[in-house]
mmCIF file of the N, C-alpha and C atoms, coordinates in Angstrom:
data_MODEL
# 
_entry.id   MODEL 
# 
loop_
_atom_site.group_PDB 
_atom_site.id 
_atom_site.type_symbol 
_atom_site.label_atom_id 
_atom_site.label_alt_id 
_atom_site.label_comp_id 
_atom_site.label_asym_id 
_atom_site.label_entity_id 
_atom_site.label_seq_id 
_atom_site.pdbx_PDB_ins_code 
_atom_site.Cartn_x 
_atom_site.Cartn_y 
_atom_site.Cartn_z 
_atom_site.occupancy 
_atom_site.B_iso_or_equiv 
_atom_site.pdbx_formal_charge 
_atom_site.auth_seq_id 
_atom_site.auth_comp_id 
_atom_site.auth_asym_id 
_atom_site.auth_atom_id 
_atom_site.pdbx_PDB_model_num 
ATOM 1   N N  . MET A 1 1  ? 244.398 5.424  37.099 1.00 0.00 ? 1  MET A N  1 
ATOM 2   C CA . MET A 1 1  ? 243.434 5.857  36.113 1.00 0.00 ? 1  MET A CA 1 
ATOM 3   C C  . MET A 1 1  ? 242.111 5.177  36.437 1.00 0.00 ? 1  MET A C  1 
ATOM 4   N N  . GLN A 1 2  ? 241.025 5.926  36.374 1.00 0.00 ? 2  GLN A N  1 
ATOM 5   C CA . GLN A 1 2  ? 239.734 5.398  36.768 1.00 0.00 ? 2  GLN A CA 1 
ATOM 6   C C  . GLN A 1 2  ? 238.688 5.753  35.726 1.00 0.00 ? 2  GLN A C  1 
ATOM 7   N N  . VAL A 1 3  ? 237.829 4.774  35.425 1.00 0.00 ? 3  VAL A N  1 
ATOM 8   C CA . VAL A 1 3  ? 236.750 4.981  34.471 1.00 0.00 ? 3  VAL A CA 1 
ATOM 9   C C  . VAL A 1 3  ? 235.463 4.475  35.109 1.00 0.00 ? 3  VAL A C  1 
ATOM 10  N N  . LEU A 1 4  ? 234.421 5.262  35.051 1.00 0.00 ? 4  LEU A N  1 
ATOM 11  C CA . LEU A 1 4  ? 233.133 4.858  35.601 1.00 0.00 ? 4  LEU A CA 1 
ATOM 12  C C  . LEU A 1 4  ? 232.360 4.061  34.568 1.00 0.00 ? 4  LEU A C  1 
ATOM 13  N N  . VAL A 1 5  ? 231.722 2.979  35.020 1.00 0.00 ? 5  VAL A N  1 
ATOM 14  C CA . VAL A 1 5  ? 230.890 2.152  34.151 1.00 0.00 ? 5  VAL A CA 1 
ATOM 15  C C  . VAL A 1 5  ? 229.442 2.525  34.443 1.00 0.00 ? 5  VAL A C  1 
ATOM 16  N N  . ARG A 1 6  ? 228.756 3.014  33.449 1.00 0.00 ? 6  ARG A N  1 
ATOM 17  C CA . ARG A 1 6  ? 227.361 3.422  33.616 1.00 0.00 ? 6  ARG A CA 1 
ATOM 18  C C  . ARG A 1 6  ? 226.430 2.408  32.961 1.00 0.00 ? 6  ARG A C  1 
ATOM 19  N N  . ASP A 1 7  ? 225.401 2.021  33.656 1.00 0.00 ? 7  ASP A N  1 
ATOM 20  C CA . ASP A 1 7  ? 224.371 1.106  33.134 1.00 0.00 ? 7  ASP A CA 1 
ATOM 21  C C  . ASP A 1 7  ? 224.976 -0.198 32.603 1.00 0.00 ? 7  ASP A C  1 
ATOM 22  N N  . ASN A 1 8  ? 226.010 -0.695 33.277 1.00 0.00 ? 8  ASN A N  1 
ATOM 23  C CA . ASN A 1 8  ? 226.684 -1.938 32.867 1.00 0.00 ? 8  ASN A CA 1 
ATOM 24  C C  . ASN A 1 8  ? 227.149 -1.908 31.416 1.00 0.00 ? 8  ASN A C  1 
ATOM 25  N N  . ASN A 1 9  ? 227.475 -0.724 30.905 1.00 0.00 ? 9  ASN A N  1 
ATOM 26  C CA . ASN A 1 9  ? 227.937 -0.576 29.528 1.00 0.00 ? 9  ASN A CA 1 
ATOM 27  C C  . ASN A 1 9  ? 229.467 -0.648 29.525 1.00 0.00 ? 9  ASN A C  1 
ATOM 28  N N  . ILE A 1 10 ? 229.983 -1.857 29.472 1.00 0.00 ? 10 ILE A N  1 
ATOM 29  C CA . ILE A 1 10 ? 231.426 -2.071 29.550 1.00 0.00 ? 10 ILE A CA 1 
ATOM 30  C C  . ILE A 1 10 ? 232.121 -1.639 28.266 1.00 0.00 ? 10 ILE A C  1 
ATOM 31  N N  . ASP A 1 11 ? 231.436 -1.795 27.129 1.00 0.00 ? 11 ASP A N  1 
ATOM 32  C CA . ASP A 1 11 ? 232.055 -1.402 25.853 1.00 0.00 ? 11 ASP A CA 1 
ATOM 33  C C  . ASP A 1 11 ? 232.393 0.084  25.840 1.00 0.00 ? 11 ASP A C  1 
ATOM 34  N N  . GLN A 1 12 ? 231.470 0.911  26.303 1.00 0.00 ? 12 GLN A N  1 
ATOM 35  C CA . GLN A 1 12 ? 231.715 2.352  26.327 1.00 0.00 ? 12 GLN A CA 1 
ATOM 36  C C  . GLN A 1 12 ? 232.823 2.682  27.327 1.00 0.00 ? 12 GLN A C  1 
ATOM 37  N N  . ALA A 1 13 ? 232.822 2.004  28.483 1.00 0.00 ? 13 ALA A N  1 
ATOM 38  C CA . ALA A 1 13 ? 233.861 2.247  29.490 1.00 0.00 ? 13 ALA A CA 1 
ATOM 39  C C  . ALA A 1 13 ? 235.233 1.871  28.941 1.00 0.00 ? 13 ALA A C  1 
ATOM 40  N N  . LEU A 1 14 ? 235.313 0.774  28.195 1.00 0.00 ? 14 LEU A N  1 
ATOM 41  C CA . LEU A 1 14 ? 236.590 0.366  27.584 1.00 0.00 ? 14 LEU A CA 1 
ATOM 42  C C  . LEU A 1 14 ? 237.066 1.392  26.577 1.00 0.00 ? 14 LEU A C  1 
ATOM 43  N N  . ARG A 1 15 ? 236.140 1.923  25.778 1.00 0.00 ? 15 ARG A N  1 
ATOM 44  C CA . ARG A 1 15 ? 236.506 2.953  24.805 1.00 0.00 ? 15 ARG A CA 1 
ATOM 45  C C  . ARG A 1 15 ? 237.074 4.183  25.500 1.00 0.00 ? 15 ARG A C  1 
ATOM 46  N N  . VAL A 1 16 ? 236.423 4.589  26.598 1.00 0.00 ? 16 VAL A N  1 
ATOM 47  C CA . VAL A 1 16 ? 236.879 5.757  27.344 1.00 0.00 ? 16 VAL A CA 1 
ATOM 48  C C  . VAL A 1 16 ? 238.258 5.484  27.939 1.00 0.00 ? 16 VAL A C  1 
ATOM 49  N N  . LEU A 1 17 ? 238.448 4.273  28.484 1.00 0.00 ? 17 LEU A N  1 
ATOM 50  C CA . LEU A 1 17 ? 239.741 3.910  29.073 1.00 0.00 ? 17 LEU A CA 1 
ATOM 51  C C  . LEU A 1 17 ? 240.848 3.931  28.029 1.00 0.00 ? 17 LEU A C  1 
ATOM 52  N N  . LYS A 1 18 ? 240.590 3.353  26.864 1.00 0.00 ? 18 LYS A N  1 
ATOM 53  C CA . LYS A 1 18 ? 241.597 3.334  25.801 1.00 0.00 ? 18 LYS A CA 1 
ATOM 54  C C  . LYS A 1 18 ? 241.959 4.737  25.357 1.00 0.00 ? 18 LYS A C  1 
ATOM 55  N N  . LYS A 1 19 ? 240.949 5.619  25.269 1.00 0.00 ? 19 LYS A N  1 
ATOM 56  C CA . LYS A 1 19 ? 241.205 6.993  24.860 1.00 0.00 ? 19 LYS A CA 1 
ATOM 57  C C  . LYS A 1 19 ? 242.080 7.700  25.890 1.00 0.00 ? 19 LYS A C  1 
ATOM 58  N N  . LYS A 1 20 ? 241.790 7.465  27.193 1.00 0.00 ? 20 LYS A N  1 
ATOM 59  C CA . LYS A 1 20 ? 242.595 8.083  28.250 1.00 0.00 ? 20 LYS A CA 1 
ATOM 60  C C  . LYS A 1 20 ? 244.036 7.568  28.205 1.00 0.00 ? 20 LYS A C  1 
ATOM 61  N N  . MET A 1 21 ? 244.182 6.254  28.004 1.00 0.00 ? 21 MET A N  1 
ATOM 62  C CA . MET A 1 21 ? 245.522 5.664  27.951 1.00 0.00 ? 21 MET A CA 1 
ATOM 63  C C  . MET A 1 21 ? 246.289 6.200  26.743 1.00 0.00 ? 21 MET A C  1 
ATOM 64  N N  . GLN A 1 22 ? 245.594 6.382  25.627 1.00 0.00 ? 22 GLN A N  1 
ATOM 65  C CA . GLN A 1 22 ? 246.233 6.924  24.426 1.00 0.00 ? 22 GLN A CA 1 
ATOM 66  C C  . GLN A 1 22 ? 246.741 8.336  24.687 1.00 0.00 ? 22 GLN A C  1 
ATOM 67  N N  . ARG A 1 23 ? 245.901 9.159  25.346 1.00 0.00 ? 23 ARG A N  1 
ATOM 68  C CA . ARG A 1 23 ? 246.290 10.539 25.637 1.00 0.00 ? 23 ARG A CA 1 
ATOM 69  C C  . ARG A 1 23 ? 247.494 10.588 26.589 1.00 0.00 ? 23 ARG A C  1 
ATOM 70  N N  . GLU A 1 24 ? 247.552 9.657  27.539 1.00 0.00 ? 24 GLU A N  1 
ATOM 71  C CA . GLU A 1 24 ? 248.638 9.640  28.511 1.00 0.00 ? 24 GLU A CA 1 
ATOM 72  C C  . GLU A 1 24 ? 249.931 9.070  27.920 1.00 0.00 ? 24 GLU A C  1 
ATOM 73  N N  . GLY A 1 25 ? 249.846 8.402  26.781 1.00 0.00 ? 25 GLY A N  1 
ATOM 74  C CA . GLY A 1 25 ? 251.035 7.850  26.150 1.00 0.00 ? 25 GLY A CA 1 
ATOM 75  C C  . GLY A 1 25 ? 251.416 6.473  26.668 1.00 0.00 ? 25 GLY A C  1 
ATOM 76  N N  . VAL A 1 26 ? 250.465 5.767  27.262 1.00 0.00 ? 26 VAL A N  1 
ATOM 77  C CA . VAL A 1 26 ? 250.750 4.446  27.827 1.00 0.00 ? 26 VAL A CA 1 
ATOM 78  C C  . VAL A 1 26 ? 251.122 3.458  26.729 1.00 0.00 ? 26 VAL A C  1 
ATOM 79  N N  . PHE A 1 27 ? 250.386 3.481  25.630 1.00 0.00 ? 27 PHE A N  1 
ATOM 80  C CA . PHE A 1 27 ? 250.654 2.531  24.543 1.00 0.00 ? 27 PHE A CA 1 
ATOM 81  C C  . PHE A 1 27 ? 252.028 2.783  23.921 1.00 0.00 ? 27 PHE A C  1 
ATOM 82  N N  . ARG A 1 28 ? 252.381 4.042  23.755 1.00 0.00 ? 28 ARG A N  1 
ATOM 83  C CA . ARG A 1 28 ? 253.680 4.385  23.193 1.00 0.00 ? 28 ARG A CA 1 
ATOM 84  C C  . ARG A 1 28 ? 254.801 3.906  24.121 1.00 0.00 ? 28 ARG A C  1 
ATOM 85  N N  . GLU A 1 29 ? 254.577 4.094  25.420 1.00 0.00 ? 29 GLU A N  1 
ATOM 86  C CA . GLU A 1 29 ? 255.563 3.666  26.409 1.00 0.00 ? 29 GLU A CA 1 
ATOM 87  C C  . GLU A 1 29 ? 255.723 2.144  26.405 1.00 0.00 ? 29 GLU A C  1 
ATOM 88  N N  . MET A 1 30 ? 254.613 1.419  26.314 1.00 0.00 ? 30 MET A N  1 
ATOM 89  C CA . MET A 1 30 ? 254.678 -0.047 26.290 1.00 0.00 ? 30 MET A CA 1 
ATOM 90  C C  . MET A 1 30 ? 255.438 -0.531 25.060 1.00 0.00 ? 30 MET A C  1 
ATOM 91  N N  . ARG A 1 31 ? 255.176 0.087  23.921 1.00 0.00 ? 31 ARG A N  1 
ATOM 92  C CA . ARG A 1 31 ? 255.859 -0.312 22.689 1.00 0.00 ? 31 ARG A CA 1 
ATOM 93  C C  . ARG A 1 31 ? 257.360 -0.030 22.810 1.00 0.00 ? 31 ARG A C  1 
ATOM 94  N N  . ALA A 1 32 ? 257.704 1.094  23.429 1.00 0.00 ? 32 ALA A N  1 
ATOM 95  C CA . ALA A 1 32 ? 259.114 1.458  23.554 1.00 0.00 ? 32 ALA A CA 1 
ATOM 96  C C  . ALA A 1 32 ? 259.847 0.504  24.482 1.00 0.00 ? 32 ALA A C  1 
ATOM 97  N N  . ARG A 1 33 ? 259.175 0.020  25.515 1.00 0.00 ? 33 ARG A N  1 
ATOM 98  C CA . ARG A 1 33 ? 259.822 -0.866 26.486 1.00 0.00 ? 33 ARG A CA 1 
ATOM 99  C C  . ARG A 1 33 ? 259.758 -2.334 26.101 1.00 0.00 ? 33 ARG A C  1 
ATOM 100 N N  . SER A 1 34 ? 259.022 -2.665 25.052 1.00 0.00 ? 34 SER A N  1 
ATOM 101 C CA . SER A 1 34 ? 258.851 -4.079 24.706 1.00 0.00 ? 34 SER A CA 1 
ATOM 102 C C  . SER A 1 34 ? 260.130 -4.695 24.152 1.00 0.00 ? 34 SER A C  1 
ATOM 103 N N  . ALA A 1 35 ? 261.012 -3.892 23.578 1.00 0.00 ? 35 ALA A N  1 
ATOM 104 C CA . ALA A 1 35 ? 262.248 -4.424 23.004 1.00 0.00 ? 35 ALA A CA 1 
ATOM 105 C C  . ALA A 1 35 ? 263.368 -3.415 23.240 1.00 0.00 ? 35 ALA A C  1 
ATOM 106 N N  . TYR A 1 36 ? 264.590 -3.905 23.199 1.00 0.00 ? 36 TYR A N  1 
ATOM 107 C CA . TYR A 1 36 ? 265.745 -3.044 23.399 1.00 0.00 ? 36 TYR A CA 1 
ATOM 108 C C  . TYR A 1 36 ? 265.880 -2.071 22.235 1.00 0.00 ? 36 TYR A C  1 
ATOM 109 N N  . GLU A 1 37 ? 266.203 -0.845 22.585 1.00 0.00 ? 37 GLU A N  1 
ATOM 110 C CA . GLU A 1 37 ? 266.414 0.178  21.564 1.00 0.00 ? 37 GLU A CA 1 
ATOM 111 C C  . GLU A 1 37 ? 267.884 0.584  21.588 1.00 0.00 ? 37 GLU A C  1 
ATOM 112 N N  . LYS A 1 38 ? 268.530 0.427  20.452 1.00 0.00 ? 38 LYS A N  1 
ATOM 113 C CA . LYS A 1 38 ? 269.941 0.792  20.389 1.00 0.00 ? 38 LYS A CA 1 
ATOM 114 C C  . LYS A 1 38 ? 270.105 2.295  20.622 1.00 0.00 ? 38 LYS A C  1 
ATOM 115 N N  . PRO A 1 39 ? 271.226 2.700  21.208 1.00 0.00 ? 39 PRO A N  1 
ATOM 116 C CA . PRO A 1 39 ? 271.451 4.123  21.449 1.00 0.00 ? 39 PRO A CA 1 
ATOM 117 C C  . PRO A 1 39 ? 271.352 4.974  20.179 1.00 0.00 ? 39 PRO A C  1 
ATOM 118 N N  . SER A 1 40 ? 271.830 4.439  19.053 1.00 0.00 ? 40 SER A N  1 
ATOM 119 C CA . SER A 1 40 ? 271.754 5.211  17.805 1.00 0.00 ? 40 SER A CA 1 
ATOM 120 C C  . SER A 1 40 ? 270.297 5.382  17.372 1.00 0.00 ? 40 SER A C  1 
ATOM 121 N N  . GLU A 1 41 ? 269.478 4.330  17.547 1.00 0.00 ? 41 GLU A N  1 
ATOM 122 C CA . GLU A 1 41 ? 268.062 4.430  17.211 1.00 0.00 ? 41 GLU A CA 1 
ATOM 123 C C  . GLU A 1 41 ? 267.354 5.417  18.135 1.00 0.00 ? 41 GLU A C  1 
ATOM 124 N N  . LYS A 1 42 ? 267.764 5.416  19.398 1.00 0.00 ? 42 LYS A N  1 
ATOM 125 C CA . LYS A 1 42 ? 267.166 6.334  20.369 1.00 0.00 ? 42 LYS A CA 1 
ATOM 126 C C  . LYS A 1 42 ? 267.463 7.789  19.989 1.00 0.00 ? 42 LYS A C  1 
ATOM 127 N N  . ARG A 1 43 ? 268.713 8.052  19.578 1.00 0.00 ? 43 ARG A N  1 
ATOM 128 C CA . ARG A 1 43 ? 269.089 9.400  19.154 1.00 0.00 ? 43 ARG A CA 1 
ATOM 129 C C  . ARG A 1 43 ? 268.257 9.842  17.957 1.00 0.00 ? 43 ARG A C  1 
ATOM 130 N N  . VAL A 1 44 ? 268.119 8.959  16.979 1.00 0.00 ? 44 VAL A N  1 
ATOM 131 C CA . VAL A 1 44 ? 267.361 9.290  15.767 1.00 0.00 ? 44 VAL A CA 1 
ATOM 132 C C  . VAL A 1 44 ? 265.908 9.577  16.127 1.00 0.00 ? 44 VAL A C  1 
ATOM 133 N N  . ARG A 1 45 ? 265.308 8.738  16.988 1.00 0.00 ? 45 ARG A N  1 
ATOM 134 C CA . ARG A 1 45 ? 263.911 8.920  17.384 1.00 0.00 ? 45 ARG A CA 1 
ATOM 135 C C  . ARG A 1 45 ? 263.720 10.223 18.149 1.00 0.00 ? 45 ARG A C  1 
ATOM 136 N N  . GLU A 1 46 ? 264.630 10.500 19.094 1.00 0.00 ? 46 GLU A N  1 
ATOM 137 C CA . GLU A 1 46 ? 264.511 11.720 19.889 1.00 0.00 ? 46 GLU A CA 1 
ATOM 138 C C  . GLU A 1 46 ? 264.674 12.971 19.027 1.00 0.00 ? 46 GLU A C  1 
ATOM 139 N N  . LYS A 1 47 ? 265.580 12.898 18.035 1.00 0.00 ? 47 LYS A N  1 
ATOM 140 C CA . LYS A 1 47 ? 265.764 14.039 17.139 1.00 0.00 ? 47 LYS A CA 1 
ATOM 141 C C  . LYS A 1 47 ? 264.508 14.263 16.298 1.00 0.00 ? 47 LYS A C  1 
ATOM 142 N N  . ALA A 1 48 ? 263.914 13.169 15.799 1.00 0.00 ? 48 ALA A N  1 
ATOM 143 C CA . ALA A 1 48 ? 262.691 13.278 15.011 1.00 0.00 ? 48 ALA A CA 1 
ATOM 144 C C  . ALA A 1 48 ? 261.550 13.837 15.861 1.00 0.00 ? 48 ALA A C  1 
ATOM 145 N N  . ASP A 1 49 ? 261.470 13.400 17.120 1.00 0.00 ? 49 ASP A N  1 
ATOM 146 C CA . ASP A 1 49 ? 260.441 13.920 18.021 1.00 0.00 ? 49 ASP A CA 1 
ATOM 147 C C  . ASP A 1 49 ? 260.626 15.418 18.250 1.00 0.00 ? 49 ASP A C  1 
ATOM 148 N N  . ALA A 1 50 ? 261.865 15.848 18.427 1.00 0.00 ? 50 ALA A N  1 
ATOM 149 C CA . ALA A 1 50 ? 262.144 17.268 18.655 1.00 0.00 ? 50 ALA A CA 1 
ATOM 150 C C  . ALA A 1 50 ? 261.756 18.090 17.430 1.00 0.00 ? 50 ALA A C  1 
ATOM 151 N N  . ILE A 1 51 ? 262.065 17.583 16.239 1.00 0.00 ? 51 ILE A N  1 
ATOM 152 C CA . ILE A 1 51 ? 261.708 18.283 15.003 1.00 0.00 ? 51 ILE A CA 1 
ATOM 153 C C  . ILE A 1 51 ? 260.191 18.382 14.883 1.00 0.00 ? 51 ILE A C  1 
ATOM 154 N N  . ARG A 1 52 ? 259.492 17.283 15.207 1.00 0.00 ? 52 ARG A N  1 
ATOM 155 C CA . ARG A 1 52 ? 258.028 17.264 15.134 1.00 0.00 ? 52 ARG A CA 1 
ATOM 156 C C  . ARG A 1 52 ? 257.431 18.284 16.106 1.00 0.00 ? 52 ARG A C  1 
ATOM 157 N N  . ARG A 1 53 ? 257.963 18.328 17.335 1.00 0.00 ? 53 ARG A N  1 
ATOM 158 C CA . ARG A 1 53 ? 257.465 19.295 18.323 1.00 0.00 ? 53 ARG A CA 1 
ATOM 159 C C  . ARG A 1 53 ? 257.684 20.727 17.855 1.00 0.00 ? 53 ARG A C  1 
ATOM 160 N N  . GLN A 1 54 ? 258.865 21.003 17.295 1.00 0.00 ? 54 GLN A N  1 
ATOM 161 C CA . GLN A 1 54 ? 259.189 22.351 16.838 1.00 0.00 ? 54 GLN A CA 1 
ATOM 162 C C  . GLN A 1 54 ? 258.285 22.773 15.694 1.00 0.00 ? 54 GLN A C  1 
ATOM 163 N N  . ARG A 1 55 ? 258.026 21.866 14.738 1.00 0.00 ? 55 ARG A N  1 
ATOM 164 C CA . ARG A 1 55 ? 257.132 22.184 13.624 1.00 0.00 ? 55 ARG A CA 1 
ATOM 165 C C  . ARG A 1 55 ? 255.722 22.469 14.114 1.00 0.00 ? 55 ARG A C  1 
ATOM 166 N N  . LYS A 1 56 ? 255.287 21.686 15.110 1.00 0.00 ? 56 LYS A N  1 
ATOM 167 C CA . LYS A 1 56 ? 253.953 21.899 15.662 1.00 0.00 ? 56 LYS A CA 1 
ATOM 168 C C  . LYS A 1 56 ? 253.871 23.265 16.337 1.00 0.00 ? 56 LYS A C  1 
ATOM 169 N N  . LEU A 1 57 ? 254.899 23.628 17.100 1.00 0.00 ? 57 LEU A N  1 
ATOM 170 C CA . LEU A 1 57 ? 254.932 24.940 17.754 1.00 0.00 ? 57 LEU A CA 1 
ATOM 171 C C  . LEU A 1 57 ? 254.884 26.065 16.724 1.00 0.00 ? 57 LEU A C  1 
ATOM 172 N N  . ASN A 1 58 ? 255.694 25.934 15.673 1.00 0.00 ? 58 ASN A N  1 
ATOM 173 C CA . ASN A 1 58 ? 255.714 26.956 14.616 1.00 0.00 ? 58 ASN A CA 1 
ATOM 174 C C  . ASN A 1 58 ? 254.367 27.070 13.922 1.00 0.00 ? 58 ASN A C  1 
ATOM 175 N N  . ARG A 1 59 ? 253.736 25.913 13.659 1.00 0.00 ? 59 ARG A N  1 
ATOM 176 C CA . ARG A 1 59 ? 252.438 25.911 12.992 1.00 0.00 ? 59 ARG A CA 1 
ATOM 177 C C  . ARG A 1 59 ? 251.394 26.617 13.869 1.00 0.00 ? 59 ARG A C  1 
ATOM 178 N N  . LYS A 1 60 ? 251.390 26.320 15.167 1.00 0.00 ? 60 LYS A N  1 
ATOM 179 C CA . LYS A 1 60 ? 250.439 26.956 16.075 1.00 0.00 ? 60 LYS A CA 1 
ATOM 180 C C  . LYS A 1 60 ? 250.688 28.458 16.170 1.00 0.00 ? 60 LYS A C  1 
ATOM 181 N N  . LYS A 1 61 ? 251.974 28.844 16.161 1.00 0.00 ? 61 LYS A N  1 
ATOM 182 C CA . LYS A 1 61 ? 252.315 30.267 16.228 1.00 0.00 ? 61 LYS A CA 1 
ATOM 183 C C  . LYS A 1 61 ? 251.793 30.997 14.997 1.00 0.00 ? 61 LYS A C  1 
ATOM 184 N N  . LEU A 1 62 ? 251.999 30.404 13.820 1.00 0.00 ? 62 LEU A N  1 
ATOM 185 C CA . LEU A 1 62 ? 251.521 31.024 12.575 1.00 0.00 ? 62 LEU A CA 1 
ATOM 186 C C  . LEU A 1 62 ? 249.992 31.096 12.539 1.00 0.00 ? 62 LEU A C  1 
ATOM 187 N N  . GLN A 1 63 ? 249.324 30.086 13.112 1.00 0.00 ? 63 GLN A N  1 
ATOM 188 C CA . GLN A 1 63 ? 247.867 30.112 13.156 1.00 0.00 ? 63 GLN A CA 1 
ATOM 189 C C  . GLN A 1 63 ? 247.378 31.233 14.069 1.00 0.00 ? 63 GLN A C  1 
ATOM 190 N N  . ARG A 1 64 ? 248.055 31.415 15.202 1.00 0.00 ? 64 ARG A N  1 
ATOM 191 C CA . ARG A 1 64 ? 247.676 32.499 16.117 1.00 0.00 ? 64 ARG A CA 1 
ATOM 192 C C  . ARG A 1 64 ? 247.859 33.861 15.463 1.00 0.00 ? 64 ARG A C  1 
ATOM 193 N N  . GLU A 1 65 ? 248.904 34.001 14.662 1.00 0.00 ? 65 GLU A N  1 
ATOM 194 C CA . GLU A 1 65 ? 249.186 35.273 14.003 1.00 0.00 ? 65 GLU A CA 1 
ATOM 195 C C  . GLU A 1 65 ? 248.326 35.486 12.763 1.00 0.00 ? 65 GLU A C  1 
ATOM 196 N N  . GLY A 1 66 ? 247.568 34.473 12.363 1.00 0.00 ? 66 GLY A N  1 
ATOM 197 C CA . GLY A 1 66 ? 246.663 34.606 11.230 1.00 0.00 ? 66 GLY A CA 1 
ATOM 198 C C  . GLY A 1 66 ? 247.320 34.349 9.894  1.00 0.00 ? 66 GLY A C  1 
ATOM 199 N N  . LEU A 1 67 ? 248.530 33.836 9.886  1.00 0.00 ? 67 LEU A N  1 
ATOM 200 C CA . LEU A 1 67 ? 249.217 33.573 8.627  1.00 0.00 ? 67 LEU A CA 1 
ATOM 201 C C  . LEU A 1 67 ? 248.849 32.215 8.042  1.00 0.00 ? 67 LEU A C  1 
ATOM 202 N N  . LEU A 1 68 ? 248.317 31.326 8.884  1.00 0.00 ? 68 LEU A N  1 
ATOM 203 C CA . LEU A 1 68 ? 247.844 30.017 8.433  1.00 0.00 ? 68 LEU A CA 1 
ATOM 204 C C  . LEU A 1 68 ? 246.399 29.858 8.883  1.00 0.00 ? 68 LEU A C  1 
ATOM 205 N N  . PRO A 1 69 ? 245.568 29.205 8.077  1.00 0.00 ? 69 PRO A N  1 
ATOM 206 C CA . PRO A 1 69 ? 244.184 28.989 8.526  1.00 0.00 ? 69 PRO A CA 1 
ATOM 207 C C  . PRO A 1 69 ? 244.152 27.992 9.669  1.00 0.00 ? 69 PRO A C  1 
ATOM 208 N N  . ALA A 1 70 ? 243.235 28.186 10.601 1.00 0.00 ? 70 ALA A N  1 
ATOM 209 C CA . ALA A 1 70 ? 243.087 27.274 11.733 1.00 0.00 ? 70 ALA A CA 1 
ATOM 210 C C  . ALA A 1 70 ? 242.473 25.966 11.236 1.00 0.00 ? 70 ALA A C  1 
ATOM 211 N N  . PRO A 1 71 ? 242.786 24.859 11.871 1.00 0.00 ? 71 PRO A N  1 
ATOM 212 C CA . PRO A 1 71 ? 242.201 23.583 11.443 1.00 0.00 ? 71 PRO A CA 1 
ATOM 213 C C  . PRO A 1 71 ? 240.701 23.581 11.680 1.00 0.00 ? 71 PRO A C  1 
ATOM 214 N N  . LYS A 1 72 ? 239.998 22.857 10.825 1.00 0.00 ? 72 LYS A N  1 
ATOM 215 C CA . LYS A 1 72 ? 238.556 22.759 10.971 1.00 0.00 ? 72 LYS A CA 1 
ATOM 216 C C  . LYS A 1 72 ? 238.224 21.908 12.192 1.00 0.00 ? 72 LYS A C  1 
ATOM 217 N N  . LYS A 1 73 ? 237.243 22.359 12.952 1.00 0.00 ? 73 LYS A N  1 
ATOM 218 C CA . LYS A 1 73 ? 236.836 21.597 14.136 1.00 0.00 ? 73 LYS A CA 1 
ATOM 219 C C  . LYS A 1 73 ? 235.920 20.463 13.712 1.00 0.00 ? 73 LYS A C  1 
ATOM 220 N N  . ALA A 1 74 ? 236.180 19.289 14.250 1.00 0.00 ? 74 ALA A N  1 
ATOM 221 C CA . ALA A 1 74 ? 235.365 18.131 13.940 1.00 0.00 ? 74 ALA A CA 1 
ATOM 222 C C  . ALA A 1 74 ? 234.069 18.211 14.731 1.00 0.00 ? 74 ALA A C  1 
ATOM 223 N N  . THR A 1 75 ? 232.966 17.918 14.058 1.00 0.00 ? 75 THR A N  1 
ATOM 224 C CA . THR A 1 75 ? 231.678 17.926 14.748 1.00 0.00 ? 75 THR A CA 1 
ATOM 225 C C  . THR A 1 75 ? 231.335 16.499 15.119 1.00 0.00 ? 75 THR A C  1 
ATOM 226 N N  . ARG A 1 76 ? 230.891 16.325 16.348 1.00 0.00 ? 76 ARG A N  1 
ATOM 227 C CA . ARG A 1 76 ? 230.536 14.994 16.825 1.00 0.00 ? 76 ARG A CA 1 
ATOM 228 C C  . ARG A 1 76 ? 229.121 14.667 16.385 1.00 0.00 ? 76 ARG A C  1 
ATOM 229 N N  . VAL A 1 77 ? 228.947 13.479 15.876 1.00 0.00 ? 77 VAL A N  1 
ATOM 230 C CA . VAL A 1 77 ? 227.631 13.002 15.457 1.00 0.00 ? 77 VAL A CA 1 
ATOM 231 C C  . VAL A 1 77 ? 227.221 11.889 16.397 1.00 0.00 ? 77 VAL A C  1 
ATOM 232 N N  . ARG A 1 78 ? 226.046 12.035 16.967 1.00 0.00 ? 78 ARG A N  1 
ATOM 233 C CA . ARG A 1 78 ? 225.585 11.009 17.908 1.00 0.00 ? 78 ARG A CA 1 
ATOM 234 C C  . ARG A 1 78 ? 224.516 10.167 17.297 1.00 0.00 ? 78 ARG A C  1 
# 
């Protein structure tokens, strides 16, 4: 992973790096590997993840079909 530092602005580069790591799931992976996870806990987590993914897919499908309103787009303020 690579981040360019412009005008010696390290704070902005760190923010960009953290955002990229968040999107890639690095923090989630580190938390998962930091301690042992019992097989029963792993099953429960994986089942919850599958349910979450399925609900998200259904929600997106309903939005495409016009049965649910699309989420409001956030406007960036500079």
